[in-house]
C-alpha positions, 0 to 999 in steps of 0.5 A: 792175094795178088802182087798188086793187092800186096802192094796196096796193102803194104803202102796203106797209111804211107801217105807221108812217104808216098808224097815225099818219095813219090807214089810211083817210086814207092810202088815200084820198090814195094812191087819188086820186094813182093815179087822176090821169092827169096826171103833173105833177098826180100829182107835186104831189099826192105832194109834198103827201102827203109834206109832210103825212106828215113833219109827222104823223110828227114830231108823232107823235114821230119825229125830223125826219131819220127822218120825212123818210127814211120819207116819201121812201121812201113817196114813191118807192113811190107814184111807182113804183107810179103809173108801173106803173099809168099807163105799163106800157110805160115810155114817158113822156107 
């Protein structure tokens, strides 16, 4: 899997967030996460994006619970895709 493919996979089904924050903004942040080889730093970047996503979704009119649920699912997809990209054999660092 290439980074571009990972970004596409991670942002699939994220249309609400893509329209809210903007596709280039989301793609940039997800790409930076995918490029990060250190698992702890990548997780920190994911958490920051998740917080920003929740704030943006709430500002755009979504209720807190719905925004947190959506962001949590997005966070999970990013994490899963990162693992596929960096740990293809399932081994941990």
